[in-house]
N, C-alpha and C positions, 0 to 999 in steps of 0.2 A: 734403244734396246740394250740393256746391260748384259755383261757376259754370262751371268748366272741365268738370266731369262733365256738367252740364246741356247745355252746348253740344255735347258729343260725342254725347249721346243724341239731341239734336235733329237734328244733321247726319245721323246714321244713319237717322233717320226720313224726312227729306226725300228722300233718294235712292231711296226705295222707294214713294213715294206718287204717285197720279194719280187723276183723277176729281173731280167737283164735291163729293161728300159728303166724300171724303177731304181735299179742300182745306179744307173748313169745319172738320173736326176738327183738321187740321194747324194751322190758324190759332189754334184754341183751345189747342192744345198749346203753341204758341209763346208765347201770352199767359200761360199758366200758368207756364211755365218762367221767363219774365221776372219774374212776380210772386214766385215762389219765391226768385229771386236777390236780391230786394229785402228779403225778410223776414230780419231779423237774429236773432231768437229762434226757434230751430228746435224748441222744445218747446211751442209754443202750439197751440191747437186750430185756429186759422186755417191754420197751416202744414200740419197734418195733413190737414185737409179739402182743401186745394189738392193735396196729394200723392195723396190718394185719387181726386180727380177726374182727375188726370194718369194714374194707373193705369188707370182705367176707359177713358179715351180710347185709351191704348196697346192695350188689349184689343180695342176696337172696330176698331182698325186692323190687328189680328192681328199686332202687333209684340210678340210674347210675350217676347222677350229683355228689352226695356225694361220691360214690364209686370212681369216677375219682379223686376227690380232695384228698382223703385219699391215693390213689395209688401214686399220684405224691408226696405227702408228704413222703411216705415211700421211694421212689426213691431218694428224696433229702437227706434223712438220710443215705441211703446206699452208696451214692456216696461221702459223706463227708469223708475226710481223718481222722477226729477225731473219726469216728465210728469204733471201734475195737472189737465189741462184737460178731462177727460172723466169722466163718472160711470162707475161700475163696469159697469153694464149696457150702456152705450154702448161702453165699451172692448171688452167681449166681442163686440159686434156688429162693430166695426171689425176686431178680430183675426180673427174668422171670415171676414169678407169678404176679408181678405188671404190666408188659407189657401185659400179657394175659387179666388182668382186663381192662386196658386202651383200648385194642383192642375191647373188648366186649362193652365198653362204647362209641365206635365210633371214636377212634383215629387211623388214617390210618397208620402213621409211626410206632406206636407200633405194629400194625398187621404185617407190613413188617419185623420188627425185630423178633417178636415172631414166625412167621410161619417158618422161616428158621433157628431157633436157633440151631437145631441139625446138620445142615450141616457144613462141613468144610468151613472156611472163604473163601478159594480160590474158592469154588463152589457156594457160596452165590451170589445172584443177588444184593440185596439192599446195604448192608453195604459197599462193595467196591465202590459203586457209590453214596453213601449217600451225601458226601460233594458237589459234582457237581449238583446232582438233587435238593438238597435243595438250593444251591446257585442261581439257575435259577428259583426257585419258583414252581417247579413241585409238590412237596409234599404238600405244603401249598394250591396250587390250587385244587388238588384232595380233600384235607380236606375241603376246602370251598364248594365244590360240595356236599360232604357228609353232611355238616352242613346246606345245603339249602341256601347258600349265593350266589350261581352262577346258572344261567339258561343255560349258554353256555360257554364251555371251549374248546379252540383249542390249540393243541400243535404241533408246527412245529419243528422237529429236524432231523438231518441226519440219514440215515439207520444205524441200529445196535447200536444206542446210548442208547437204553433202554426204549424208549417211549412206545412201544407196550407191553412189559413185565410189565411195571408199570401199564398200562391200564388193563391188564388181572388180575393182582393181585387186582386192584381196583374193578373189576367186582365181583370177589369172595368175597371180603370184604363187598361190598354193599348187595350182595345176602345173606350173613350170617346175617347181621344186620336186613334185612327185607325179610325173606324167603317167606312171603306170597305175596310179590309184584313180578313184572316181569321185567326182563332186556332183552332188544332186542339189540343184537350185529350184526353189519353189516360190510362187506368187499367187495372188488371188485370181488371175485370169491368164488365158493363153496370150493375150495381147501384151500383158506385162512381162511374162517370161520370154516372149519373143524379143522384147526390147533389151532384156538382159543378154540374150544370145547375140543380138546385133552389136551391142556395145563391146562384148568380149571379142567378137570377131574383128571389130574395128581396131581395138587395141593391139591385136595380134598381127594385123595385116597392113594397117595404114602406115604410110611413110612418116606421118606426124610423130609416131611413137618408135621407140628404140627396142622393140621386142626382140628382134633377132640379134641385136648387138649385145644385149644382156644375156640371152639364152641361145647361143648359136647352135647348140645341139638339139634344141626343141623345134619341131616342125609339125605343121598340121598335115595329117595324112588322110583324114576323113572328116566330113562335116555334112550337116543336113539342116537347111533352113526350115524345112517342113516339120522336122521333129526336134529341132533346136538342140543338136548335140555336136560336139567337136571331139576328135581324137588326136592326141599328140603322139607322134613317133610310131605307134602301132595301132591298128584297128582292133577294137575290143567290143565284147558283148556289152559290158558296162563301161560307158564312155568316160573319157577324161573329164568332160564337162557335159552335163545334160540339164536342161531347164524344163520343168513341167508345171502346169497350173495345179493348184491344190486339189482340184477334182478331175485332173487329167488321167489319173491312174498310172501307177509306177510298178505294180507287182510284175515281176519277171522281166521288166524293161530297164530298171535302173537300180543302182545301189550307191551307198555313200561310204566309201572306205577312206576318203581323204577329208571331206567336209560336207556337212549338211547345212545348206544356206537357205534361209527363209526370209523373204522380204515382203512385208505387207500381205499377210494371209487374209486379213479382213478387208473386203473391197471398199466399204463405205459405211456411213452411219446407219443406213437402212438395215444392213446386215447386223451391225452392232446392237441395234434395238430389238432384234428378234432372237429371243432365247433359244427357240427351237433350231434356228439356223446356226447359231453359235455352238450348240451342242452337237449338231451334225458335223460341223466343221472340225470340232475337236476330235470326234470319232474318226473322221476321214484322215486327219493328221496322224493320229496314233496308229491307225491300222494300215495306212498305205504310204506314209512318208517317214515317220520316225522309225518304223520297223525296218527300213531299208539301211539303217546304220549297221556297219559290220565292225567286228573287233580288229584292232591293229596294235602293233607294238609301238609304244611311245619312246621318246628319247630317254626316258628314265628306265626303260626296260619292262615296264608294266603294260599288259594288254588291257585296252579300254576301247569302247565304241568310239568312233570318230566324233569330233566336237561338233556342236551346233552353234550357228550364229543366226540370231534373229534381229532383223532390222524392222522397226515396228512403230506404228501409231497406237498408243494405248487406249483404244476405243472403249473397252469394257473390262471389268474385272473377270468376266466370263469368257473373254476371247482366248484364243489358243495360247498366245505368249504369256498373258497374265496368269492363266491357269498353270502354265509350266513354272512361272516364277513362284507361285504359291506352293507348288510341289517341291521345287529345288530349294526354296528359301531365299529371301531377299534381305536378310539381316546382316549379311557379311560373315556369317559363321562358317560358311563353306568356301574355302579358298579356291575351289575349282569352278565357282559360279560367280559371274560378275554382271551387275545391272548398271548401265549408264543411262541416266535420264537427265536431259538438259532442256529446260523450258526456254521460251523465246526471250524472257526477261531475266536479268541478273538480280542479285539481292538489292540493288539500288534502283531497280525499275528501268534500267537501260537495256539495250539489245545485247544478247549474248552472241550474236552472229554478224558483227560488223567486220567483215574480212578485208584484206588489203586489196589494192588495185580496183577499188570501186565495186567489189563483189560483196554479196551478203545483203543484210537488211538492217536499217536503222530502227530506232524505237518508234518513230512516227509511222513507219510502214505497219508495224504490228499493232499500234494503237488504232489505226484506221480499220484494220481487219477486225479488231476486237469490238469496235463500235458497230460494225455492220454484220458481223457473223453471229449466228446462233450461239449463245453463251456456252451451251453444252458441247457443241461441236468445237468451238474455239478452245475450250478447256482441255479437250482430249488432244487436238491436233497441235496446239501451240504451248500449252502449259503442262503437258504430260500428266494429266490427271484423268484417269478413266472415270467417267461419270455415267451412272445408270439413270436413264430417264424414269425407270420404275423406282420411285422413291424421291424424285426431285419435287420439292415443295414450291419453290419460287422461280418464276420466269418472267420474261418481259410481257408475256401475255396475261399474267395473273396479278401483277402489281400495277399501281396507278402512278402516273407521272404528271408533272405540272411544268408550265413554261415560265411563270413568274409568280411572285408572292402576292397575296391579296393586298389591296391598297390600305386596308385598315391596320392599325397598330396591333401587333400580336398581344395576346393575353400574357404570355410569358415565353421565354426562350430557355430551353433546357438542353442538357447534354448528359451522356453516360459513357464512361470509359471502361472498356475491358482491357485491363493492364497486361502488358507483356514486357519482360525485361530482356528481350533478345530471344535467341533460339528460333524454333520453327514457327511460333505463333506470331500474330500481328497485334499491334496496339491499335485498337479500334475505338473511335469516339465520334459517334454521329451527333450533330447539333439539330434540334428540332424547334421550329417556330410554330407555336401553338395558337390556333385561332378557333375558339370553341372546342369542338371535338376533332378538328382537322389539324394534323401535325405534318408540317412540311420539312423534310430533311434537306436543309439548305447547304450544309457543309459536312464533310466527314474527314477526320484525321485518321489515316490508315497507313501504318508504317510497319515494314517487315525487317527484322534484324536491325532495329534502328540504332543500336549502340548504347543503350542504357538510359537511366533517368536524366542525366545531365544533358543528353541530346534531345530528349522528347519534351522535357518540361517547358522550354521556351515556346515550342509549338502549341502546347496545351494552354499556356498562359495567354498567348496572343489570340488563339481561337476563342477563348472565353471573353476576353476584353473586346476584341473586334466585333463580336456578335452580341455583346451586351447580355451574355448568359447570366441568369440569376440563380439557377439551381443545377448542380452537377452531382451525379451519382458516380461513385468509383467502386469497382469490384475489389474485394479484399485479397483475392488470390495473388500469390507472388509478391507479397509485401505491399498490396494496394493501399492498406490503411496508412502506412508510412509515406507512400507516394502522395496520398491525399493531403497529409500534413505539409509536405514540401510545396505542393501546388498552392495551398492556402497561404503559406508564407510568401511565395512568389507574388501572389495577387495583392496581399497586404502591402508589400514593398512598393507596389505601383499605385497604392491608394484605391484599390478596387475591392468591393465587397461582393461576395458570392456565397450562397449556402451550399456547402459541400458535405455530402453524406457518403458513408461507406456501407457496403452490403456484402453479405456472405456469398461466396461463389458456389454454385451448384455442382454436384458431381456430374460426370459425363452423361449418365442416364437422365438425371433430372434436368441437365442442360437441354438435351433433346426434347424432353417433355415440356420445358418452359418455352422453347422456341415454337413447338407445335401448338401450345396453348395460346400463343400470341400470333399465330399465323394469320388469323382473320384481320387483326389490327394492322399487321405488316402489309397484307394484301389490300388494305383499304376497304374491307367489307364490314359494313355496319350491321352486324347480326343482332345486336342487343341495343337497347336504349342507353345513351350516354357512353357508348363504346368509342374509343379513339380510333381514328383512321389515319394511316400514314401515306404520304405522297412523296415521290422521289423526283429529282430533276429529270427533265426530258433528256434522253441520251445524247441528243445533238448539242446540248448545252455543256456537257462534261467531257467533250473530246480532248481538251487540253488539261483536264484535272486528273492527274494520275491517281491521287488518293481515292477520289470518288469512283473512278473507273475500276480500280482494283477492289474496292469495297463492294461494288455491285457484282463483279465477277464472283467474289467470295459468297455473296448472297445467293446468286443463281446456282452455284455449284453445291450448295449444302444439300445433303441427302439424308432422309430419315431412315433409310435401310440400315439395320444394325451392323451389317457386314461392312458398311462404308464409314462407320463412325471413327475408326482409327486411321482412315486414309484421306480424310478431308479436313480442312480448317473450318471452324464454325464461328470465327471471331465477329464478323459483321452481323449475322442473324442473332448471335447471342447478345451482342451489345444493344441491338434494337429491342430484343426481348427484355433486357435489363432496363432500358429506357422506359418501356411500357409499364413493367411491373413495379420497379423500384422508384422511379422518378415521377411518372405520371399517375401511378397508383392503379393501373389497370382499367379504371373507368373514371369518368368525370364526377366531381362533387359539385352539386348545385345545378343550375339550369344552363343548358347550352345556349350560346349565342347563335342566332340564325344569320348565316352569311351565305351568299350565293357563290359557292366555290366552283361551280361548273365553268364559269368563264375563265378561270385560271388554269384549268386542267388540260392535260394533253391527251 
């Protein structure tokens, strides 16, 4: 701490002090600051002890701004390799003391670290998950809520990824900072909200946690397991913490002056699939939960309703949280609204939730779930894509599968590429083995944010050569015609001849129309003579094929509902439609061969 900084802190303190006791502490603060300015070596134990004393005095004076600054300065000294003045055990004690101070000053991450300090690291919640939760901005988002910078925070993450436990810790944290205010927590059922109450009570009372060490002046004076409420310091009509199911009724019983916390308001997929139940749920939320928020003065001096935190599975665009997102906006234009959505897979197809100390889930875990789960449910729970069954065109029940290719030589082998040069779209290229009017999709190249043409072209070249593809169609959008020229050159350099054609890309509307026009072919329904029928690999055969799995998930998630067109990717169904219309020509020319395909089908 330089002299100029010390004087600034000291002046800020003087203007807010009065009373005999405060005068005594103020005098000691002045003396400490003077001493600190005289010490030349800032890495000594004496300097650290003086700072720790100053931190304590600032806390006694409720000058949390300066207490936080000094605590962070102490941690900076303690974490320096050049600081050798304290034994390791004492260093740990000083570090913990600083985290306690920072937690009382309103730092959420410090609270998470300090509250579990005495637990074995393999049993701790936060530190094994710290890197991932911070990477995706969860901790900063909760901090911004605590600092009054956000009015609405929504967190969409897969089950068991830590979002609810983080939320429960945050409720305890906010209740301790503002014990005279009220937090209203909500969930889809009484059993769920009871679990919230039980976990909060456990954090506040179990010897595993350091609740009373961090907040020694906060104590439980009233609680009810039957009604799921807890009061800190004083009994209140509107309790410090109260948890109610979404249909449990809150009028006259609860209010939210500190925080409105909502965790999984939609119970399950059956609820999500029922528009009437979703409409009723939204009405219940707005009329009996959201209206319990009360105005309060923020740190910036502005009166606003208390903030909302929603922990969510994005089941439907019509569920409560997604309707709120549509109202508040999800384009980032409102700085007081933040939406965090983290799917189970990262941009490279690996797991987003491989935590330390053996916690979390690897990519094989999610791939096994994807292979066995209903694609619509998996998409909502694990990919953070709200999918409406009303409008779903393709599913496992409506398309045909095969176990092996027919023994005959195929008439031709074709492919079609829906080109993407990065960004949000996928590069999608299905390869079809054609036997008469039967088309077997044997391979799919399906890459997300793949890194440009130089990255994807070797994959395209190898896929064409390895499968003896003789005809490839490439969509012209995003420079597809130039990409086609490059691929042709790559193939010629290998001495391989292939007929490559380019085709105009349809608009979004005509894209959907083209997909719908080809849905019978994609489903393998022969409604007209000489119509092509597509077959896909048995799901059991593609469990290790990430591209094929992702492509099928993309196909299952496509929705013809106009409201969903800008919320979903259409790369796989669009490339299949392009294969049918531009490469295969929509229908066969000439007489179809007669083969017994049934023995190959699944």
